[in-house]
All heavy atoms as an XYZ file, in Angstrom:
743
protein
N     118.357     87.817    149.721
C     118.715     88.444    150.954
C     119.589     87.444    151.697
O     119.230     86.301    151.894
C     117.454     88.792    151.787
C     117.825     89.466    153.067
S     116.387     89.801    154.169
C     115.684     91.076    153.233
N     120.706     87.918    152.217
C     121.632     87.138    152.966
C     121.835     87.789    154.305
O     121.961     89.023    154.412
C     122.983     87.017    152.234
C     122.846     86.539    150.869
N     122.898     85.157    150.601
C     122.644     87.032    149.669
C     122.776     84.992    149.310
N     122.610     86.100    148.690
N     121.832     86.967    155.365
C     121.899     87.490    156.716
C     122.925     86.709    157.539
O     123.097     85.520    157.406
C     120.603     87.371    157.417
C     119.454     88.222    156.949
C     118.223     88.118    157.781
O     118.112     87.363    158.721
N     117.178     88.892    157.450
N     123.574     87.448    158.476
C     124.339     86.887    159.584
C     123.554     87.243    160.840
O     123.224     88.368    160.997
C     125.738     87.494    159.623
C     126.874     86.879    158.824
C     128.172     87.645    158.989
C     127.126     85.452    159.175
N     123.298     86.200    161.611
C     122.463     86.464    162.841
C     123.233     85.852    163.959
O     124.076     85.044    163.857
C     121.034     85.891    162.764
C     120.274     86.426    161.623
C     121.117     84.339    162.585
N     122.928     86.432    165.153
C     123.540     85.850    166.376
C     122.826     84.605    166.865
O     121.908     84.185    166.191
C     123.650     86.961    167.486
C     122.293     87.384    168.033
O     121.254     86.792    167.638
O     122.295     88.308    168.907
N     123.258     84.075    168.014
C     122.633     82.848    168.526
C     121.178     82.978    168.918
O     120.468     81.979    169.060
N     120.686     84.235    168.995
C     119.286     84.458    169.320
C     118.429     84.807    168.124
O     117.294     85.144    168.292
C     119.151     85.525    170.407
C     119.848     85.224    171.657
N     119.421     84.271    172.623
C     121.049     85.677    172.229
C     120.285     84.158    173.570
N     121.275     85.004    173.354
N     119.073     84.792    166.954
C     118.313     85.149    165.702
C     118.227     86.557    165.347
O     117.542     86.941    164.499
N     118.982     87.420    166.139
C     118.963     88.859    165.833
C     119.954     89.121    164.689
O     121.076     88.658    164.742
C     119.443     89.622    167.080
C     118.416     89.488    168.228
C     118.923     90.284    169.409
N     120.072     89.586    169.936
C     120.371     89.405    171.245
N     119.506     89.748    172.110
N     121.439     88.754    171.599
N     119.525     89.872    163.689
C     120.390     90.107    162.553
C     121.578     91.003    162.900
O     121.459     92.021    163.526
C     119.478     90.787    161.525
C     118.291     91.261    162.251
C     118.187     90.446    163.533
N     122.771     90.579    162.486
C     123.964     91.397    162.649
C     124.364     92.069    161.313
O     124.887     93.144    161.337
C     125.144     90.465    163.119
C     124.887     89.757    164.481
C     126.012     88.749    164.721
C     124.816     90.761    165.581
N     124.223     91.355    160.196
C     124.588     91.807    158.881
C     123.394     91.415    157.942
O     123.075     90.181    157.922
C     125.901     91.255    158.327
C     126.173     91.869    156.980
C     127.037     91.650    159.291
N     122.918     92.287    157.094
C     121.971     92.015    156.074
C     122.456     92.557    154.740
O     122.727     93.766    154.697
C     120.549     92.595    156.447
C     119.540     92.296    155.323
C     120.004     92.021    157.743
N     122.533     91.688    153.743
C     123.006     92.105    152.412
C     122.047     91.584    151.361
O     121.524     90.576    151.483
C     124.394     91.621    152.117
C     125.589     92.105    152.912
C     126.879     91.434    152.543
C     125.696     93.591    152.766
N     121.829     92.450    150.344
C     120.990     91.994    149.241
C     121.955     91.608    148.103
O     122.832     92.366    147.736
C     120.113     93.132    148.727
C     118.994     93.520    149.731
C     118.217     94.719    149.217
C     118.064     92.374    149.975
N     121.697     90.433    147.537
C     122.501     89.956    146.447
C     121.593     89.748    145.186
O     120.398     90.006    145.186
N     122.281     89.234    144.112
C     121.477     89.072    142.888
C     120.459     87.979    143.103
O     120.651     87.023    143.861
C     122.517     88.641    141.869
C     123.675     88.192    142.711
C     123.684     88.908    143.956
N     119.364     88.039    142.370
C     118.292     87.109    142.598
C     118.651     85.627    142.293
O     118.244     84.813    142.995
N     119.471     85.420    141.303
C     119.856     84.042    140.971
C     121.193     83.671    141.506
O     121.715     82.671    141.202
C     119.836     83.888    139.459
C     118.522     84.216    138.744
C     117.481     83.166    139.250
O     117.744     82.017    139.356
N     116.252     83.669    139.471
N     121.746     84.557    142.344
C     123.057     84.269    142.889
C     123.037     83.210    143.940
O     121.965     83.054    144.656
N     124.168     82.453    144.141
C     124.224     81.442    145.164
C     124.508     82.053    146.573
O     124.826     83.228    146.704
N     124.484     81.215    147.533
C     124.771     81.574    148.921
C     126.220     81.697    149.209
O     126.700     82.654    149.819
C     124.162     80.598    149.896
C     122.669     80.606    149.899
O     122.070     81.650    149.500
O     122.036     79.537    150.211
N     127.030     80.783    148.668
C     128.410     80.729    148.994
C     129.230     81.956    148.555
O     130.096     82.442    149.277
C     129.050     79.436    148.365
O     128.575     78.290    149.056
N     128.962     82.460    147.323
C     129.794     83.685    146.952
C     129.537     84.881    147.853
O     130.359     85.824    147.906
C     129.315     83.972    145.541
C     128.751     82.694    145.024
C     128.216     81.974    146.200
N     128.415     84.954    148.533
C     128.149     86.119    149.398
C     128.737     86.038    150.819
O     128.834     86.967    151.508
C     126.583     86.256    149.576
C     125.925     86.726    148.317
S     126.453     88.310    147.757
C     125.851     89.425    149.038
N     129.238     84.786    151.158
C     129.705     84.616    152.459
C     130.880     85.531    152.833
O     130.894     86.158    153.965
C     130.133     83.136    152.702
C     130.545     82.811    154.104
C     129.529     82.669    155.108
C     131.862     82.734    154.477
C     129.928     82.472    156.439
C     132.223     82.481    155.748
C     131.308     82.310    156.735
N     131.933     85.686    152.024
C     133.025     86.603    152.376
C     132.583     88.031    152.563
O     133.056     88.745    153.428
C     134.014     86.490    151.248
C     133.671     85.174    150.555
C     132.218     84.962    150.748
N     131.584     88.481    151.831
C     131.014     89.820    151.911
C     130.311     90.006    153.254
O     130.405     91.026    153.886
C     130.087     90.109    150.739
C     130.760     90.051    149.399
N     131.777     90.898    149.001
C     130.622     89.127    148.473
C     132.159     90.540    147.784
N     131.484     89.494    147.438
N     129.593     88.976    153.637
C     128.898     89.049    154.927
C     129.953     89.088    156.083
O     129.771     89.953    156.978
C     128.049     87.782    155.142
C     126.790     87.692    154.367
C     126.146     86.288    154.391
C     125.702     88.704    154.781
N     130.966     88.306    156.005
C     131.948     88.334    157.072
C     132.757     89.690    157.055
O     133.118     90.141    158.157
C     132.919     87.163    156.891
C     132.250     85.796    157.106
S     131.615     85.632    158.788
C     133.121     85.581    159.775
N     132.893     90.244    155.920
C     133.644     91.521    155.858
C     132.827     92.644    156.543
O     133.425     93.608    157.078
C     134.011     91.878    154.407
N     131.528     92.590    156.481
C     130.698     93.626    157.109
C     130.382     93.361    158.547
O     129.659     94.171    159.146
C     129.415     93.744    156.325
C     129.570     94.411    154.985
N     129.906     93.800    153.817
C     129.487     95.748    154.619
C     130.008     94.564    152.869
N     129.749     95.811    153.334
N     130.789     92.283    159.119
C     130.462     91.886    160.504
C     131.179     92.848    161.497
O     132.331     93.073    161.459
C     130.896     90.461    160.815
C     130.594     90.004    162.225
C     129.104     89.971    162.483
C     131.198     88.561    162.388
N     130.358     93.383    162.373
C     130.838     94.241    163.499
C     129.954     94.119    164.626
O     128.814     94.465    164.612
C     130.870     95.692    162.938
O     131.328     96.549    163.968
N     130.471     93.599    165.734
C     129.725     93.318    166.925
C     130.213     94.284    168.028
O     131.299     94.219    168.428
C     129.939     91.850    167.406
C     129.579     90.884    166.306
C     129.025     91.576    168.624
C     130.019     89.478    166.575
N     129.251     95.128    168.464
C     129.622     96.127    169.443
C     129.937     95.457    170.810
O     129.249     94.505    171.230
C     128.412     97.127    169.655
N     130.926     96.057    171.518
C     131.238     95.537    172.803
C     130.355     96.162    173.878
O     129.922     97.336    173.663
C     132.698     95.805    173.123
C     133.634     95.081    172.204
C     135.067     95.246    172.653
N     136.021     94.590    171.742
C     136.441     93.414    171.895
N     136.036     92.593    172.876
N     137.279     92.882    170.979
N     130.117     95.563    175.008
C     129.344     96.157    176.037
C     129.953     97.393    176.699
O     129.226     98.343    177.074
C     129.091     95.050    177.051
C     130.095     94.020    176.757
C     130.511     94.163    175.340
N     131.172     97.506    176.685
C     131.908     98.668    177.284
C     132.649     99.385    176.183
O     132.402     99.296    175.010
N     133.691    100.146    176.625
C     134.491    100.816    175.640
C     135.375     99.810    174.850
O     135.631     98.692    175.217
C     135.320    101.745    176.428
C     135.402    101.051    177.771
C     134.090    100.414    177.994
N     135.813    100.221    173.702
C     136.645     99.403    172.847
C     136.011     99.268    171.449
O     134.892     99.556    171.228
N     136.947     98.897    170.534
C     136.511     98.733    169.189
C     135.593     97.476    169.040
O     135.699     96.537    169.779
C     137.690     98.701    168.220
C     138.605     97.570    168.367
C     139.846     97.720    167.491
N     140.673     96.553    167.613
C     140.685     95.597    166.832
N     139.836     95.506    165.830
N     141.505     94.556    167.050
N     134.737     97.497    168.031
C     133.837     96.373    167.828
C     134.591     95.062    167.413
O     135.677     95.124    166.840
C     132.929     96.776    166.723
C     133.203     98.174    166.469
C     134.496     98.570    167.078
N     134.052     93.935    167.786
C     134.602     92.641    167.395
C     134.257     92.408    165.950
O     133.168     92.665    165.500
C     133.918     91.569    168.221
C     134.366     91.574    169.673
C     133.758     90.392    170.461
N     134.112     89.201    169.827
C     133.324     88.077    169.922
N     132.166     88.133    170.537
N     133.652     86.960    169.330
N     135.147     91.769    165.221
C     134.961     91.383    163.841
C     135.122     89.933    163.625
O     134.968     89.415    162.522
C     135.876     92.159    162.924
O     137.179     91.885    163.268
C     135.586     93.678    162.962
N     135.472     89.203    164.695
C     135.693     87.743    164.548
C     134.864     86.984    165.640
O     135.229     87.019    166.818
C     137.187     87.412    164.772
C     137.545     85.977    164.463
C     139.084     85.727    164.596
N     139.518     85.973    165.913
C     139.494     84.942    166.882
N     139.014     83.822    166.562
N     139.988     85.242    168.033
N     133.911     86.281    165.222
C     133.106     85.501    166.212
C     133.892     84.290    166.600
O     134.833     83.889    165.934
C     131.792     85.128    165.440
C     132.220     85.158    164.046
C     133.240     86.245    163.897
N     133.451     83.600    167.710
C     134.103     82.384    168.171
C     133.831     81.255    167.110
O     134.656     80.439    166.821
C     133.626     81.970    169.491
C     134.053     82.905    170.608
C     133.537     82.460    171.959
O     133.162     81.245    172.091
O     133.451     83.322    172.800
N     132.545     81.160    166.717
C     132.147     80.059    165.773
C     131.054     80.627    164.803
O     130.395     81.538    165.133
C     131.723     78.850    166.460
C     130.477     78.932    167.332
C     130.174     77.678    168.073
N     131.288     77.128    168.855
C     131.624     77.485    170.093
N     130.913     78.372    170.744
N     132.613     76.923    170.698
N     130.944     79.873    163.662
C     129.923     80.214    162.693
C     129.108     78.927    162.399
O     129.704     77.894    162.107
C     130.608     80.741    161.413
C     129.560     80.853    160.244
C     131.220     82.066    161.583
N     127.830     79.073    162.586
C     126.992     77.928    162.148
C     126.273     78.273    160.842
O     125.905     79.420    160.627
C     125.823     77.757    163.178
C     126.279     77.218    164.464
C     125.092     76.943    165.379
N     125.586     76.491    166.717
C     124.978     76.632    167.827
N     123.796     77.214    167.763
N     125.470     76.293    168.889
N     126.217     77.228    159.965
C     125.625     77.506    158.665
C     124.988     76.197    158.193
O     125.204     75.176    158.740
C     126.664     77.973    157.680
N     124.174     76.350    157.119
C     123.565     75.112    156.599
C     124.516     74.572    155.478
O     125.608     75.055    155.220
C     122.147     75.380    156.015
C     122.126     76.385    154.917
O     123.221     76.833    154.465
O     121.027     76.811    154.505
N     124.052     73.507    154.870
C     124.863     72.732    153.914
C     125.251     73.583    152.683
O     126.267     73.276    151.949
C     124.213     71.435    153.443
C     124.084     70.490    154.495
C     123.423     69.204    153.950
C     123.216     68.227    155.131
N     122.533     67.011    154.627
N     124.516     74.641    152.375
C     124.814     75.489    151.217
C     126.173     76.180    151.381
O     126.748     76.531    150.404
C     123.708     76.490    151.027
N     126.599     76.300    152.597
C     127.850     77.010    152.876
C     129.032     76.044    153.169
O     130.063     76.399    153.627
C     127.745     77.912    154.052
C     126.744     79.061    153.790
C     125.447     79.028    154.085
C     127.221     80.263    153.193
C     124.545     80.049    153.856
C     126.392     81.272    152.895
C     125.070     81.165    153.266
O     124.239     82.154    152.989
N     128.829     74.749    152.836
C     129.876     73.735    153.114
C     130.801     73.618    151.853
O     130.731     72.603    151.140
C     129.185     72.390    153.364
O     130.163     71.391    153.615
N     131.638     74.556    151.691
C     132.620     74.525    150.591
C     134.052     74.578    151.185
O     134.194     75.114    152.282
C     132.431     75.613    149.573
O     132.738     76.827    150.095
N     135.017     74.131    150.444
C     136.380     74.233    150.922
C     136.834     75.714    151.121
O     137.522     76.030    151.983
C     137.343     73.511    149.875
C     137.153     72.035    149.932
C     138.217     71.382    149.025
N     137.774     70.075    148.701
C     137.838     69.553    147.472
N     138.370     70.267    146.466
N     137.458     68.328    147.277
N     136.394     76.524    150.132
C     136.781     77.959    150.252
C     136.296     78.609    151.590
O     137.017     79.336    152.199
C     136.287     78.721    149.037
N     135.041     78.351    151.922
C     134.476     78.964    153.084
C     135.145     78.352    154.310
O     135.535     79.094    155.255
C     132.926     78.774    153.109
C     132.321     79.602    152.131
C     132.438     79.055    154.555
C     130.812     79.463    151.997
N     135.354     77.080    154.380
C     136.051     76.497    155.481
C     137.500     77.039    155.666
O     137.950     77.252    156.764
C     136.039     75.011    155.374
C     134.657     74.416    155.577
C     134.664     72.873    155.491
N     133.317     72.387    155.612
C     132.682     72.113    156.700
N     133.287     72.370    157.848
N     131.461     71.638    156.696
N     138.182     77.196    154.498
C     139.520     77.795    154.551
C     139.516     79.203    155.037
O     140.325     79.558    155.907
C     140.157     77.671    153.134
C     141.629     78.151    153.113
C     142.278     78.093    151.748
N     141.692     77.036    150.855
C     140.984     77.344    149.771
N     140.718     78.643    149.382
N     140.527     76.407    149.012
N     138.489     79.956    154.598
C     138.358     81.395    155.073
C     138.228     81.437    156.555
O     138.816     82.247    157.258
C     137.198     82.019    154.345
C     136.873     83.407    154.788
N     137.509     84.513    154.380
C     135.921     83.865    155.646
C     137.059     85.562    154.935
N     136.020     85.170    155.688
N     137.337     80.511    157.076
C     137.150     80.558    158.552
C     138.355     80.039    159.297
O     138.673     80.641    160.300
C     135.892     79.621    158.848
C     134.558     80.154    158.369
C     133.487     79.127    158.610
C     134.214     81.417    158.985
N     139.059     79.038    158.780
C     140.310     78.591    159.406
C     141.312     79.685    159.443
O     142.035     79.821    160.455
C     140.738     77.362    158.671
C     141.064     76.188    159.504
C     141.589     74.994    158.754
N     141.669     74.999    157.327
C     140.788     74.393    156.606
N     139.712     73.823    157.111
N     140.885     74.476    155.278
N     141.476     80.423    158.410
C     142.449     81.488    158.354
C     142.163     82.517    159.361
O     143.117     83.199    159.902
C     142.528     82.129    156.972
C     143.131     81.248    155.912
C     143.028     81.730    154.542
O     142.368     82.792    154.296
O     143.526     81.088    153.544
N     140.894     82.810    159.675
C     140.539     83.802    160.648
C     140.334     83.171    162.085
O     139.888     83.841    162.988
C     139.223     84.453    160.255
C     139.382     85.304    158.962
C     138.144     86.113    158.656
N     137.843     87.029    159.702
C     136.760     87.758    159.794
N     135.820     87.617    158.855
N     136.573     88.612    160.797
N     140.725     81.925    162.247
C     140.613     81.222    163.510
C     139.206     81.185    164.055
O     138.990     81.472    165.245
C     141.604     81.809    164.526
C     143.036     81.699    164.144
C     143.963     82.274    165.145
N     143.350     83.514    165.740
C     143.994     84.599    165.937
N     145.232     84.704    165.578
N     143.398     85.679    166.434
N     138.270     80.867    163.206
C     136.878     80.787    163.565
C     136.435     79.278    163.395
O     136.757     78.673    162.391
C     135.975     81.720    162.671
C     136.389     83.125    162.775
C     134.500     81.499    162.999
C     135.759     84.047    161.773
N     135.741     78.797    164.384
C     135.265     77.427    164.370
C     134.095     77.329    163.388
O     133.114     78.082    163.542
C     134.914     76.892    165.798
C     136.151     76.954    166.694
C     134.325     75.537    165.700
C     135.814     76.760    168.136
N     134.144     76.393    162.463
C     133.069     76.137    161.528
C     132.182     75.054    162.019
O     132.602     73.969    162.241
C     133.566     75.796    160.168
N     130.864     75.300    162.195
C     129.823     74.383    162.625
C     128.916     74.274    161.417
O     127.854     74.831    161.375
C     129.079     74.790    163.888
C     128.117     73.701    164.304
C     130.077     75.108    164.958
N     129.370     73.584    160.340
C     128.641     73.403    159.106
C     128.580     71.958    158.757
O     129.613     71.319    158.673
C     129.398     74.194    157.992
C     129.665     75.654    158.367
C     128.636     74.160    156.673
C     130.513     76.400    157.369
N     127.364     71.439    158.550
C     127.253     69.983    158.223
C     127.823     69.724    156.838
O     127.755     70.548    155.943
C     125.824     69.707    158.298
C     125.114     71.087    158.131
C     126.068     72.092    158.674
N     128.392     68.518    156.630
C     128.880     68.148    155.356
C     127.618     67.567    154.564
O     126.797     66.871    155.168
C     129.886     66.999    155.529
C     131.174     67.465    156.115
C     132.058     68.257    155.113
O     131.824     68.122    153.906
O     132.890     69.040    155.582
N     127.589     67.755    153.284
C     126.525     67.134    152.493
C     126.672     65.628    152.490
O     127.819     65.104    152.542
C     126.737     67.646    151.064
C     127.781     68.732    151.138
C     128.455     68.628    152.515
N     125.550     64.856    152.486
C     125.666     63.417    152.520
C     126.299     62.854    151.315
O     127.009     61.862    151.323
C     124.211     62.858    152.725
O     123.445     63.246    151.614
N     126.137     63.471    150.100
C     126.767     63.120    148.946
C     127.311     64.335    148.223
O     126.592     65.041    147.525
C     125.793     62.415    148.013
C     126.486     61.758    146.801
O     127.731     61.721    146.792
O     125.742     61.121    145.999
N     128.587     64.660    148.497
C     129.095     65.938    148.028
C     129.137     66.098    146.514
O     129.044     67.145    146.009
C     130.527     66.040    148.561
C     130.892     64.598    148.981
C     129.570     63.902    149.221
N     129.200     65.005    145.759
C     129.221     65.042    144.311
C     128.423     63.905    143.700
O     128.931     62.860    143.476
C     130.663     65.074    143.760
C     130.726     65.364    142.274
O     129.634     65.596    141.657
N     131.855     65.494    141.724
N     127.052     64.090    143.457
C     126.266     62.975    142.980
C     126.608     62.499    141.597
O     126.170     61.446    141.210
C     124.820     63.546    143.097
C     124.998     65.033    142.984
C     126.334     65.316    143.642
N     127.376     63.271    140.854
C     127.716     62.911    139.481
C     128.876     61.938    139.386
O     129.213     61.461    138.302
C     128.013     64.106    138.586
C     126.761     64.931    138.373
C     127.101     66.091    137.423
N     125.943     66.762    137.035
C     125.271     66.615    135.933
N     125.632     65.713    135.087
N     124.204     67.273    135.637
N     129.477     61.650    140.542
C     130.615     60.753    140.566
C     130.272     59.363    139.954
O     131.025     58.786    139.200
C     131.234     60.630    141.963
C     132.280     59.499    142.040
C     131.855     61.926    142.400
N     129.083     58.850    140.297
C     128.689     57.585    139.783
C     128.535     57.605    138.270
O     128.983     56.660    137.624
C     127.332     57.173    140.400
N     128.039     58.691    137.775
C     127.855     58.840    136.296
C     129.255     58.909    135.613
O     129.466     58.330    134.589
C     126.993     60.061    135.972
C     126.521     60.202    134.539
C     125.664     58.997    134.165
C     125.794     61.456    134.409
N     130.210     59.633    136.203
C     131.456     59.828    135.581
C     132.314     58.564    135.742
O     133.043     58.141    134.888
C     132.201     61.046    136.331
C     133.670     61.132    135.850
C     131.492     62.333    136.036
N     132.106     57.853    136.851
C     132.830     56.635    137.049
C     132.472     55.453    136.135
O     132.991     54.418    136.156
C     132.696     56.190    138.465
N     131.380     55.730    135.270
C     130.999     54.728    134.349
C     129.899     53.796    134.804
O     129.624     52.776    134.186
N     129.309     54.046    135.935
C     128.228     53.200    136.427
C     126.970     53.405    135.619
O     126.051     52.549    135.655
C     127.981     53.421    137.936
C     129.196     53.080    138.831
C     128.853     53.414    140.206
C     129.565     51.602    138.663
N     126.839     54.514    134.919
C     125.694     54.804    134.068
C     124.439     55.170    134.720
O     123.328     55.183    134.062
N     124.406     55.382    136.009
C     123.169     55.822    136.673
C     123.516     56.723    137.864
O     124.620     56.666    138.333
C     122.323     54.642    137.082
C     123.017     53.750    138.125
C     122.096     52.594    138.471
N     122.807     51.618    139.372
C     122.820     51.787    140.693
N     122.150     52.822    141.223
N     123.486     50.965    141.453
N     122.555     57.469    138.300
C     122.702     58.264    139.489
C     122.546     57.425    140.715
O     121.760     56.487    140.713
C     121.667     59.393    139.540
C     121.875     60.411    138.446
C     121.610     60.279    137.136
C     122.371     61.693    138.578
N     121.899     61.395    136.409
C     122.460     62.328    137.259
C     122.876     62.434    139.670
C     122.923     63.547    137.088
C     123.337     63.724    139.426
C     123.350     64.267    138.186
N     123.221     57.757    141.736
C     123.086     57.013    143.047
C     122.011     57.746    143.812
O     121.751     58.799    143.788
C     124.344     57.049    143.772
C     125.345     56.152    143.192
C     126.552     56.011    144.024
N     127.483     55.155    143.361
C     128.310     54.383    143.912
N     128.359     54.389    145.208
N     129.103     53.588    143.245
């Protein structure tokens, strides 16, 4: 289950994905279904000011998607984005 919620934890979009599927591939689908009703007349908003997410959503593709839509990304960077670098670099052990 994948959700987009507002700042108060109220669900805005809920999608069911494959059981073994990752979080990142579902992000564009969640954003495509986003529709926030305005308090008065007018069409619903489809672009929030900013998006907060956990480290699972910290990929270049997601950050590019948000930048293209002029949305501020509040997503922490992983402390070690690629732990296999030490092994590939010939150090022979994990860091």
